[in-house]
C-alpha positions as CSV (number, residue, x, y, z in Angstrom):
1,M,33.4,1.4,31.1
2,K,32.3,3.5,33.9
3,Y,35.7,3.5,35.5
4,F,37.0,5.8,32.7
5,R,34.3,8.4,33.4
6,H,35.5,9.9,36.6
7,C,39.0,10.5,35.0
8,L,37.4,12.6,32.3
9,A,35.1,14.4,34.7
10,A,36.9,17.8,34.7
11,L,37.1,18.0,30.9
12,A,33.8,16.4,30.2
13,A,31.8,18.4,32.7
14,V,32.9,21.6,31.0
15,S,32.0,20.2,27.6
16,F,28.6,18.8,28.6
17,A,27.7,22.0,30.4
18,I,28.3,24.2,27.4
19,S,26.9,21.9,24.7
20,G,23.5,23.0,23.5
21,Q,23.7,26.5,24.7
22,A,25.3,29.7,23.3
23,L,28.4,31.0,25.0
24,A,29.0,34.7,25.7
25,A,31.2,36.2,23.1
26,K,34.8,36.3,24.2
27,E,38.0,37.9,22.9
28,P,39.6,35.3,20.6
29,A,42.9,33.8,21.5
30,P,45.9,35.1,19.7
31,L,46.7,33.4,16.3
32,S,49.8,32.0,17.7
33,A,47.7,29.7,19.9
34,Y,46.4,28.1,16.6
35,G,49.2,28.6,14.1
36,A,52.2,27.5,16.2
37,L,52.9,23.7,16.4
38,P,50.8,22.3,19.2
39,D,52.3,22.0,22.7
40,V,52.1,18.2,22.2
41,E,52.6,16.9,18.6
42,D,52.9,13.1,19.1
43,A,53.4,10.4,21.7
44,A,54.3,6.7,21.8
45,I,54.1,4.1,24.6
46,S,56.8,1.4,25.1
47,P,55.9,-2.4,24.9
48,S,55.9,-2.8,28.7
49,G,53.8,0.3,29.1
50,N,56.2,1.8,31.6
51,N,57.8,4.4,29.3
52,I,56.2,7.1,27.2
53,A,57.9,9.4,24.6
54,V,56.3,12.8,24.0
55,L,57.2,15.4,21.4
56,M,56.2,18.7,22.9
57,T,57.1,22.4,23.3
58,L,57.8,23.5,26.8
59,D,58.9,27.1,27.7
60,G,59.2,27.9,24.0
61,T,61.6,25.0,23.3
62,R,60.6,22.0,21.2
63,Q,61.8,18.9,22.8
64,L,61.4,15.1,22.9
65,F,60.6,14.0,26.5
66,I,60.9,10.4,27.6
67,V,59.3,9.6,30.9
68,G,59.0,6.4,33.0
69,P,56.5,5.3,35.6
70,D,54.7,8.1,37.3
71,L,55.8,10.3,34.4
72,K,59.3,10.6,35.9
73,L,61.7,12.1,33.4
74,I,64.3,9.7,31.9
75,R,65.7,11.7,29.1
76,R,65.0,14.8,27.0
77,M,66.5,16.3,23.9
78,A,66.0,19.5,22.0
79,V,64.4,19.0,18.5
80,G,64.4,22.5,17.2
81,D,62.8,23.0,13.8
82,A,63.4,19.4,12.7
83,K,60.6,18.0,10.5
84,V,59.6,15.1,12.7
85,R,57.7,12.4,10.7
86,G,57.2,9.9,13.5
87,F,58.8,7.9,16.3
88,D,58.3,4.5,17.9
89,W,59.8,2.3,20.6
90,I,62.4,-0.4,20.0
91,G,61.7,-2.5,23.1
92,D,61.8,-0.4,26.3
93,D,65.3,0.8,25.9
94,Q,65.5,2.6,22.5
95,L,63.5,4.9,20.4
96,L,63.4,5.1,16.6
97,F,63.1,8.7,15.6
98,I,62.4,9.7,11.9
99,T,62.8,13.2,10.4
100,S,62.9,14.5,6.9
101,Q,64.7,17.2,5.0
102,T,64.4,18.8,1.6
103,E,67.4,18.5,-0.7
104,K,68.1,20.1,-4.1
105,L,69.0,17.7,-6.8
106,W,70.9,18.0,-10.1
107,G,70.6,15.7,-13.1
108,F,67.6,13.8,-11.7
109,T,64.0,13.6,-12.8
110,T,63.0,16.0,-10.1
111,D,64.7,19.2,-8.9
112,K,64.0,18.7,-5.1
113,A,63.3,15.7,-3.0
114,E,62.3,15.0,0.6
115,F,64.7,12.5,2.3
116,S,63.8,10.6,5.5
117,V,66.5,10.1,8.1
118,A,66.2,7.5,10.9
119,R,68.0,7.8,14.2
120,I,68.2,5.4,17.1
121,I,68.1,7.1,20.5
122,P,69.3,5.3,23.7
123,V,66.8,5.7,26.5
124,T,67.7,3.5,29.5
125,Y,71.4,3.2,28.9
126,E,74.4,5.4,28.0
127,G,75.2,5.7,24.4
128,E,75.4,7.9,21.3
129,I,72.4,8.7,19.1
130,E,73.1,6.7,15.9
131,T,72.0,7.6,12.4
132,V,70.8,4.6,10.4
133,F,73.3,4.0,7.5
134,G,75.3,7.0,8.7
135,N,78.5,5.0,9.1
136,K,78.4,3.3,5.7
137,R,80.1,5.2,2.8
138,N,78.4,2.9,0.2
139,L,74.8,3.8,1.5
140,V,72.9,7.0,1.4
141,D,72.2,8.0,5.0
142,S,68.4,8.1,4.5
143,I,65.8,5.4,4.6
144,N,63.5,4.4,1.7
145,G,60.8,2.4,3.4
146,N,60.4,1.3,7.0
147,Y,59.7,-2.5,7.2
148,G,59.4,-2.8,11.0
149,V,61.4,-4.0,14.0
150,R,61.7,-7.6,15.1
151,F,63.2,-9.3,18.1
152,V,65.6,-11.9,16.6
153,D,68.0,-14.2,18.5
154,G,67.8,-12.0,21.6
155,R,68.4,-8.7,19.8
156,Y,66.3,-6.0,18.2
157,V,66.7,-5.6,14.4
158,A,65.2,-2.9,12.3
159,Y,64.5,-3.2,8.6
160,F,64.7,-0.4,6.0
161,G,65.0,0.2,2.3
162,A,68.5,1.6,1.5
163,I,70.0,3.3,-1.6
164,E,73.3,1.8,-2.5
165,L,76.2,3.9,-4.0
166,E,78.9,2.5,-6.2
167,K,82.7,3.1,-6.2
168,L,83.9,6.0,-8.3
169,G,86.2,4.3,-10.8
170,S,89.3,2.8,-9.1
171,N,89.0,5.2,-6.1
172,M,88.3,3.1,-3.1
173,R,87.1,5.9,-0.9
174,E,84.7,7.8,-3.1
175,Y,81.3,6.7,-4.2
176,T,78.7,8.0,-6.7
177,W,75.0,7.4,-7.5
178,K,74.1,4.0,-8.7
179,H,70.3,4.0,-9.0
180,G,67.3,4.9,-6.9
181,R,65.8,1.4,-6.4
182,P,66.1,0.5,-2.7
183,Y,67.7,-2.7,-1.3
184,L,66.4,-4.2,1.9
185,Y,68.8,-3.9,4.8
186,E,68.7,-5.0,8.4
187,V,70.1,-2.9,11.2
188,E,71.1,-4.2,14.7
189,T,69.8,-1.4,16.8
190,R,72.3,-1.6,19.6
191,T,75.4,-1.6,17.4
192,N,74.1,0.1,14.3
193,R,75.7,-2.7,12.2
194,V,74.0,-3.2,8.9
195,S,73.7,-6.1,6.4
196,K,71.9,-6.6,3.2
197,V,68.8,-8.8,3.3
198,A,67.5,-8.6,-0.3
199,N,68.5,-7.0,-3.6
200,S,66.6,-4.2,-5.3
201,A,64.2,-4.6,-8.2
202,S,65.5,-4.7,-11.7
203,E,65.5,-1.6,-13.9
204,N,62.0,-0.2,-14.6
205,E,60.5,-2.4,-11.9
206,Y,59.3,-1.8,-8.3
207,R,59.7,-4.2,-5.4
208,D,58.2,-4.4,-2.0
209,W,58.5,-6.8,0.9
210,V,56.7,-8.1,4.0
211,L,58.6,-9.5,6.9
212,G,57.6,-12.3,9.2
213,P,58.2,-12.4,13.0
214,D,61.7,-13.9,12.5
215,G,62.8,-11.0,10.3
216,K,62.8,-13.1,7.2
217,I,61.0,-12.1,4.0
218,A,57.5,-13.6,4.1
219,A,56.4,-12.2,0.8
220,S,57.5,-9.9,-2.0
221,L,55.8,-8.1,-4.9
222,D,57.4,-7.1,-8.2
223,L,55.7,-4.7,-10.6
224,S,56.8,-3.7,-14.0
225,Y,56.7,0.0,-14.7
226,N,56.6,-0.6,-18.4
227,D,53.6,-3.0,-18.9
228,G,52.0,-3.3,-15.4
229,D,52.8,-7.0,-15.1
230,W,53.1,-8.1,-11.4
231,K,54.1,-11.1,-9.4
232,L,53.5,-11.9,-5.8
233,K,56.1,-14.4,-4.3
234,S,56.3,-16.2,-1.0
235,G,59.4,-16.2,1.1
236,T,60.7,-19.2,-0.7
237,D,60.5,-17.3,-4.0
238,D,57.5,-19.2,-5.3
239,V,55.0,-17.2,-7.4
240,I,51.6,-17.4,-5.6
241,A,49.7,-14.8,-7.5
242,S,50.3,-12.7,-10.7
243,G,48.4,-10.4,-13.0
244,N,48.5,-7.1,-15.0
245,Q,47.6,-3.6,-13.8
246,R,48.1,-1.2,-16.6
247,N,48.1,1.8,-14.1
248,G,50.1,0.1,-11.4
249,R,47.3,-0.2,-8.9
250,V,48.5,-3.3,-7.1
251,G,50.4,-3.4,-3.8
252,L,51.3,-5.4,-0.7
253,V,49.1,-4.8,2.3
254,G,50.7,-7.2,4.9
255,L,50.4,-10.5,6.6
256,G,47.0,-12.0,7.7
257,Y,45.8,-12.6,11.2
258,D,47.9,-15.8,11.8
259,G,50.8,-15.1,9.6
260,T,50.1,-18.0,7.1
261,T,48.5,-15.7,4.5
262,V,49.4,-12.4,2.8
263,I,47.0,-9.6,1.8
264,Y,47.4,-7.6,-1.4
265,S,45.4,-5.0,-3.2
266,E,44.4,-4.8,-6.8
267,R,42.1,-2.6,-8.9
268,D,39.2,-4.6,-10.5
269,A,37.5,-4.2,-13.8
270,E,35.2,-1.6,-12.3
271,N,38.2,0.5,-11.2
272,I,37.6,-0.3,-7.6
273,I,40.6,-1.3,-5.4
274,R,39.9,-4.5,-3.6
275,W,41.9,-6.5,-1.1
276,Y,42.6,-10.2,-1.5
277,E,44.1,-12.8,0.9
278,I,46.1,-15.8,-0.3
279,P,48.0,-18.5,1.6
280,L,51.7,-18.1,1.6
281,A,51.9,-21.8,0.7
282,G,49.9,-21.1,-2.5
283,G,46.2,-21.5,-3.3
284,E,43.2,-19.5,-4.1
285,A,43.1,-15.7,-3.6
286,K,39.9,-14.7,-1.8
287,P,38.3,-11.3,-1.2
288,F,39.3,-9.8,2.1
289,L,37.2,-7.3,4.2
290,D,35.1,-6.7,1.0
291,D,32.1,-5.4,2.9
292,A,34.0,-3.3,5.5
293,H,34.7,0.4,5.4
294,V,38.3,0.3,6.5
295,E,39.9,3.6,7.5
296,R,43.1,2.1,8.9
297,L,44.7,-1.2,9.7
298,Y,46.1,-2.3,13.1
299,W,49.3,-4.4,13.1
300,D,51.2,-6.4,15.8
301,E,54.5,-4.6,15.8
302,T,56.4,-7.6,17.1
303,T,55.2,-10.1,14.4
304,G,53.9,-8.1,11.5
305,Y,50.5,-9.9,11.7
306,L,47.3,-8.0,11.2
307,V,45.3,-7.7,14.5
308,G,42.3,-5.5,13.4
309,Y,41.1,-2.5,11.6
310,L,39.2,0.8,12.1
311,D,35.8,0.7,10.5
312,E,34.5,4.1,9.5
313,E,31.1,3.2,10.8
314,E,31.6,0.5,13.4
315,G,34.8,1.8,15.0
316,P,37.7,-0.5,16.0
317,V,37.3,-4.2,15.0
318,F,39.9,-6.7,16.4
319,H,40.5,-10.3,15.5
320,N,41.0,-11.1,19.2
321,P,37.5,-10.8,20.8
322,E,38.8,-9.6,24.1
323,Y,40.7,-6.7,22.4
324,G,37.5,-5.9,20.5
325,K,35.6,-5.6,23.8
326,T,38.3,-3.4,25.3
327,A,38.4,-1.1,22.2
328,N,34.7,-0.7,22.1
329,S,34.6,0.1,25.8
330,I,37.3,2.8,25.4
331,R,35.4,4.2,22.5
332,A,32.2,4.4,24.5
333,A,34.0,6.1,27.3
334,F,35.2,8.9,25.0
335,A,32.1,8.9,22.9
336,D,31.6,12.7,23.2
337,F,34.9,13.4,21.5
338,D,36.7,12.6,18.3
339,M,38.8,9.8,19.7
340,R,41.8,7.9,18.3
341,M,43.8,5.0,19.8
342,V,47.3,6.2,18.9
343,D,49.4,3.4,20.4
344,W,49.1,0.4,22.8
345,T,51.2,-2.3,24.4
346,P,51.3,-5.7,22.7
347,D,49.1,-7.2,25.5
348,F,46.6,-4.4,25.1
349,K,46.8,-3.6,28.8
350,K,47.7,0.1,28.2
351,V,46.4,2.3,25.4
352,L,47.4,5.8,24.5
353,V,44.4,7.8,23.5
354,R,44.1,11.2,21.8
355,T,40.8,13.1,21.8
356,S,39.8,16.4,20.1
357,G,36.7,18.0,18.7
358,N,33.8,19.8,20.4
359,R,35.3,22.0,23.1
360,D,38.5,20.0,23.1
361,S,41.6,21.4,21.4
362,G,43.5,18.1,21.8
363,S,44.0,15.9,24.9
364,W,46.2,12.8,25.6
365,F,45.3,10.0,28.0
366,V,46.9,6.8,29.1
367,V,44.2,4.1,29.6
368,D,45.4,1.4,32.0
369,L,43.1,-1.6,31.8
370,S,44.7,-3.4,34.7
371,T,43.9,-0.6,37.2
372,G,40.8,0.9,35.4
373,Q,42.3,4.3,35.1
374,A,42.4,6.8,32.3
375,N,44.9,9.5,33.2
376,A,45.3,12.7,31.2
377,I,49.0,13.2,30.5
378,A,49.1,16.2,28.2
379,Y,47.1,18.9,26.4
380,E,47.9,20.1,23.0
381,R,46.8,23.7,23.3
382,K,46.4,24.7,26.9
383,S,45.5,28.3,26.1
384,L,42.6,27.1,24.0
385,T,40.1,26.3,26.8
386,P,36.7,24.6,26.0
387,D,34.9,27.9,25.9
388,V,36.9,29.2,22.9
389,V,36.7,26.0,20.8
390,G,34.0,26.2,18.2
391,E,31.4,23.5,18.0
392,T,31.8,21.0,15.2
393,S,29.2,18.8,13.5
394,V,28.6,16.8,10.4
395,F,26.3,18.6,8.0
396,E,24.6,16.4,5.4
397,Y,23.4,17.7,2.0
398,T,22.7,16.6,-1.6
399,A,24.6,17.7,-4.7
400,A,22.9,19.0,-7.7
401,D,23.0,15.6,-9.4
402,G,21.5,13.8,-6.4
403,L,24.7,12.4,-4.9
404,E,24.5,12.4,-1.1
405,M,27.5,13.9,0.8
406,D,28.5,15.7,3.9
407,G,31.0,18.1,5.4
408,I,32.3,19.3,8.7
409,L,30.7,22.5,10.0
410,T,32.5,24.5,12.6
411,L,30.6,27.3,14.3
412,P,32.1,30.4,16.0
413,P,31.8,30.1,19.8
414,G,29.3,32.5,21.4
415,K,27.4,33.2,18.2
416,E,24.0,32.0,17.0
417,A,24.2,29.8,14.0
418,K,22.3,32.3,11.8
419,D,23.3,34.3,8.8
420,L,27.0,33.8,9.6
421,P,29.9,34.8,7.2
422,L,31.3,31.7,5.7
423,V,34.8,30.4,5.1
424,M,34.6,27.5,2.6
425,M,37.6,25.2,3.3
426,P,37.9,22.2,0.9
427,H,40.5,19.6,2.0
428,G,43.7,18.6,0.1
429,G,44.4,15.3,-1.5
430,P,41.9,15.2,-3.1
431,H,41.6,11.6,-1.9
432,T,41.3,12.2,1.9
433,H,38.5,13.6,4.1
434,D,37.8,15.8,7.0
435,T,36.4,14.7,10.4
436,E,35.0,16.3,13.5
437,G,38.3,16.5,15.2
438,F,40.0,19.8,16.2
439,D,41.3,21.6,13.0
440,W,43.6,24.5,14.0
441,W,43.0,26.4,10.7
442,A,39.2,26.1,10.8
443,Q,39.1,26.9,14.5
444,A,41.2,30.0,14.1
445,F,38.7,31.3,11.6
446,A,35.7,30.3,13.7
447,A,37.2,32.1,16.7
448,R,37.0,35.3,14.6
449,G,33.3,34.9,13.9
450,Y,33.2,32.8,10.8
451,A,31.3,29.6,10.1
452,V,33.7,27.2,8.5
453,F,32.6,24.4,6.2
454,Q,34.9,21.6,5.1
455,P,33.0,19.6,2.4
456,N,33.8,16.0,1.8
457,F,33.1,16.3,-1.9
458,R,33.1,13.4,-4.4
459,G,36.5,11.9,-4.5
460,S,36.8,12.0,-0.7
461,T,37.6,8.8,1.2
462,N,34.9,9.0,3.9
463,R,32.4,6.8,2.0
464,N,32.8,3.8,-0.3
465,Q,35.2,3.5,-3.2
466,A,32.4,4.3,-5.7
467,F,32.2,7.8,-4.1
468,K,36.0,8.2,-4.3
469,L,36.0,7.2,-8.0
470,A,33.1,9.6,-8.7
471,G,35.8,12.3,-8.5
472,Y,37.8,10.9,-11.3
473,G,37.9,13.4,-14.2
474,E,35.9,16.0,-12.1
475,W,38.6,18.5,-11.1
476,G,37.0,21.9,-11.6
477,R,33.7,20.3,-12.5
478,K,31.4,18.3,-10.2
479,M,34.1,18.3,-7.5
480,Q,33.9,22.0,-7.6
481,T,30.1,22.4,-7.7
482,D,29.9,20.0,-4.7
483,L,31.4,22.9,-2.7
484,S,28.9,25.5,-3.9
485,D,26.1,23.0,-3.5
486,G,27.1,22.7,0.2
487,M,27.1,26.5,0.5
488,A,23.6,26.7,-1.0
489,A,22.4,24.0,1.5
490,L,23.8,26.0,4.4
491,A,22.2,29.2,3.2
492,E,18.8,27.4,2.8
493,K,19.0,26.4,6.5
494,G,19.7,30.0,7.4
495,I,23.1,29.1,8.9
496,I,25.2,31.3,6.6
497,D,24.9,34.4,4.5
498,P,25.9,33.3,1.0
499,S,26.8,36.9,0.1
500,R,29.6,36.9,2.7
501,A,31.7,34.0,1.7
502,C,35.4,33.4,1.0
503,I,37.1,30.1,-0.1
504,V,40.3,29.0,1.5
505,G,42.3,25.8,1.0
506,A,45.7,24.1,0.6
507,S,47.1,21.7,-2.0
508,Y,44.0,20.4,-3.9
509,G,42.0,22.7,-1.6
510,G,44.2,25.6,-2.9
511,Y,43.3,24.5,-6.5
512,A,39.6,24.6,-5.5
513,A,40.0,28.0,-4.0
514,L,41.5,29.4,-7.2
515,A,38.8,27.6,-9.3
516,G,36.1,29.1,-7.0
517,V,36.9,32.6,-8.3
518,T,38.1,31.8,-11.9
519,L,36.1,28.8,-13.1
520,Q,33.1,29.8,-11.1
521,Q,31.7,33.3,-10.8
522,G,29.8,35.4,-8.2
523,L,30.3,33.1,-5.3
524,Y,33.1,34.3,-3.1
525,E,34.4,37.7,-1.9
526,C,38.0,36.4,-1.9
527,A,40.2,33.3,-2.3
528,V,43.2,32.1,-0.3
529,A,45.2,29.3,-2.0
530,V,48.1,27.7,-0.1
531,A,50.5,25.5,-2.1
532,P,47.8,25.3,-4.9
533,V,47.9,23.4,-8.2
534,S,47.2,26.2,-10.8
535,D,47.7,24.3,-14.0
536,I,46.6,20.7,-14.6
537,T,49.0,20.1,-17.5
538,A,51.9,21.4,-15.5
539,M,51.0,19.1,-12.6
540,Y,50.8,16.1,-15.0
541,N,54.2,16.9,-16.6
542,E,55.8,17.3,-13.2
543,D,54.5,14.0,-11.8
544,Y,55.2,12.1,-15.0
545,R,58.8,13.5,-15.1
546,A,59.4,12.7,-11.4
547,S,58.4,9.1,-12.0
548,G,61.0,8.7,-14.7
549,S,58.4,8.8,-17.4
550,Q,56.9,5.5,-16.3
551,R,53.9,4.3,-18.4
552,I,51.9,3.2,-15.4
553,T,52.2,6.6,-13.8
554,K,50.9,8.2,-17.1
555,R,48.0,5.8,-17.1
556,A,47.2,6.4,-13.4
557,L,47.2,10.2,-13.9
558,L,45.0,10.0,-17.0
559,D,42.6,7.8,-15.1
560,Q,42.3,10.4,-12.3
561,L,42.4,13.6,-14.4
562,G,40.5,12.5,-17.5
563,P,41.4,13.2,-21.1
564,K,44.2,15.8,-21.7
565,E,42.1,17.9,-24.0
566,G,39.9,18.9,-21.1
567,W,42.7,20.1,-18.7
568,D,43.1,23.6,-19.9
569,A,39.3,24.2,-19.4
570,V,39.7,23.5,-15.6
571,S,43.1,25.1,-15.0
572,P,42.7,28.4,-13.0
573,R,45.9,29.9,-14.4
574,R,44.3,29.8,-17.9
575,F,41.3,31.8,-16.5
576,A,43.2,34.4,-14.4
577,A,41.5,37.2,-16.4
578,K,38.1,36.0,-15.1
579,A,39.1,36.1,-11.4
580,D,36.2,38.0,-9.9
581,A,37.6,38.4,-6.4
582,P,41.0,39.2,-4.8
583,V,43.4,36.2,-4.5
584,L,46.0,35.5,-1.9
585,L,48.7,32.9,-2.9
586,I,50.9,31.4,-0.2
587,H,53.6,28.8,-1.1
588,G,56.7,27.2,0.5
589,K,59.9,27.4,-1.6
590,D,60.9,23.9,-0.5
591,D,57.6,22.3,-1.7
592,T,58.4,18.9,-3.4
593,V,54.7,18.0,-3.9
594,V,53.3,21.1,-5.7
595,P,56.3,23.2,-6.9
596,Y,56.4,26.9,-6.0
597,S,56.2,27.7,-9.7
598,H,52.4,27.0,-9.6
599,S,51.8,30.0,-7.3
600,H,54.5,32.2,-9.0
601,K,53.0,31.6,-12.5
602,M,49.4,32.1,-11.2
603,A,50.6,35.4,-9.7
604,D,52.1,36.5,-13.0
605,A,48.8,35.6,-14.8
606,L,46.8,37.6,-12.4
607,K,49.2,40.5,-12.7
608,D,49.0,40.5,-16.5
609,A,45.2,40.4,-16.3
610,G,45.1,43.3,-13.9
611,R,43.4,41.3,-11.2
612,P,44.0,42.0,-7.5
613,Y,46.3,39.4,-5.8
614,E,49.0,39.0,-3.2
615,L,51.8,36.4,-3.1
616,V,53.4,35.3,0.2
617,T,56.5,33.2,-0.1
618,L,57.5,30.9,2.8
619,D,61.2,30.4,2.7
620,G,62.4,27.0,3.7
621,E,58.9,25.6,4.1
622,D,57.6,22.4,2.5
623,H,54.2,21.3,1.4
624,W,53.0,20.3,4.9
625,L,53.8,23.5,6.7
626,S,56.2,21.7,9.0
627,L,57.8,24.7,10.6
628,S,56.1,26.6,13.4
629,S,57.2,30.1,12.3
630,T,56.1,29.8,8.7
631,R,52.9,28.0,9.6
632,L,52.0,31.0,11.8
633,K,53.0,33.4,9.0
634,M,50.5,31.5,6.7
635,L,47.8,31.7,9.3
636,E,48.2,35.4,9.9
637,A,48.3,36.2,6.2
638,S,45.2,34.1,5.3
639,I,43.1,35.4,8.2
640,G,44.1,39.0,7.6
641,F,43.2,38.7,4.0
642,V,39.8,37.2,4.7
643,E,39.0,39.8,7.4
644,K,40.0,42.6,4.9
645,H,37.8,41.4,2.1
646,N,35.0,39.7,4.0
647,P,34.9,41.1,7.5
648,A,33.0,39.0,10.1
649,N,31.4,42.0,11.7
């Protein structure tokens, strides 16, 4: 689509001019330019395309801006340090705004939990901001599942999972905990009136729902935590499919393209998760998108119907051919960037696009198909101009056992790709993957002279499911040597100096960082582990306890981690005495995914063994580094540690 090109000229011209040639070395931007939350964090476009909501920081204040045509301000509100988990439009007049907060618990299967809170914000009319379930004493004022918004009988209705409370004895005004299994509730968004739609699952069972365009239940799935038996029912409560999944690997995906079918997922005999489509009226379940490499699904927010998906290789694929042509044209116009269609109007006439990657630290565009315009509306990090953004590329290599894989290589701007010091940066998950988009942590290291390699080791999700399953039972084993095999391949190409390498990571990547200097030897000059798992047995016990000691959770964990008798052999805390390089541990006290105790006990083990280490505690921070101040503290500590033990110059 040539009419997009001129709108990108200013940005693209700079990028094209500097690609393929070395830039003169430049003083790196301050770490705050990377570590602080981006100037623009997220955005959403209203159904008409007239209004846009943008979460951004302006003049040091984090705010939600809502603008109308010509970007004229309609409303803005301060957000502060709220952990924003997402927002979306309810028609053109309201915004659904979701945050989360960490709460301490007593007498439950876990000591801390993250609770999601939904608020309804008036946009084009006067009114108070309403908290969903905030005015009901018998409901916890948090949501447990978001089942969408529908336009029913001339009104917008939102659907959420809710936790009910029960009356405390004969006291009519006090309520106490009942159980944690959510009920399905509807909320009239203008009045905040709520009513129950469906009951919760029975004890030791899980229940999920899919709603049709009329707000009625189109399908539901019940799963037994005890034996893995499951039943898929239609909206009329007829069983249309059933089976047994000993590890609980079955789930509702959503409605099909025309709303007459439902899609569900189930793990097959080869341990591969497959999707199946079955008529809601009953019939034969058939494989769905069996040959596609689906990265994400696209849904019609007004009906709940599937409209397309993002193929890892082919790009956006839409059921409507015209939408497909439009999506491919947009993709072609932004081909030189890592591009994502974030949001669009139901008629697909306006599309909100985010780009990042080579020479682009994050840019937002509104693509208007009716006028043929692509207008830049915001930049995520204005201080990080193209000349200070390191070049990213996919680096392919082969593991020692012959398995083909790749990783993302980020090079320091202004330096030749030869004999560079290396920061090995494995991703978390471990079932996720890295792409060529702008990565603030990797770019901060690159700006200070390091090549950064983010390997998509076995277990990552950038290839087929067989590649993901190849990571099962390989924590600290082949998943770990995949990293060092990547380093060897980079050294063979002359890109990095293998004697000048540190390993840095968070969550599973933090585990890999610890393993790199305890389970492996002689590879790294230092290790930085953020929110790491340090002991496999402890992780298993924590997850199993948090599930309420469910059998299917136990089986699923054993599938992923392998036999228990092998866990100690790949737990870095057990090998603290073998740490052959200094270790920096960084952990948030409010982490509900990997408890702070993992870093604290690892620090104790290193101390007892007389090995050099540092422990940085992030008060009030969670697993995702949601707070700007503590995220910057993490960045400053991690880069300072690497520069101390493995200087770039």
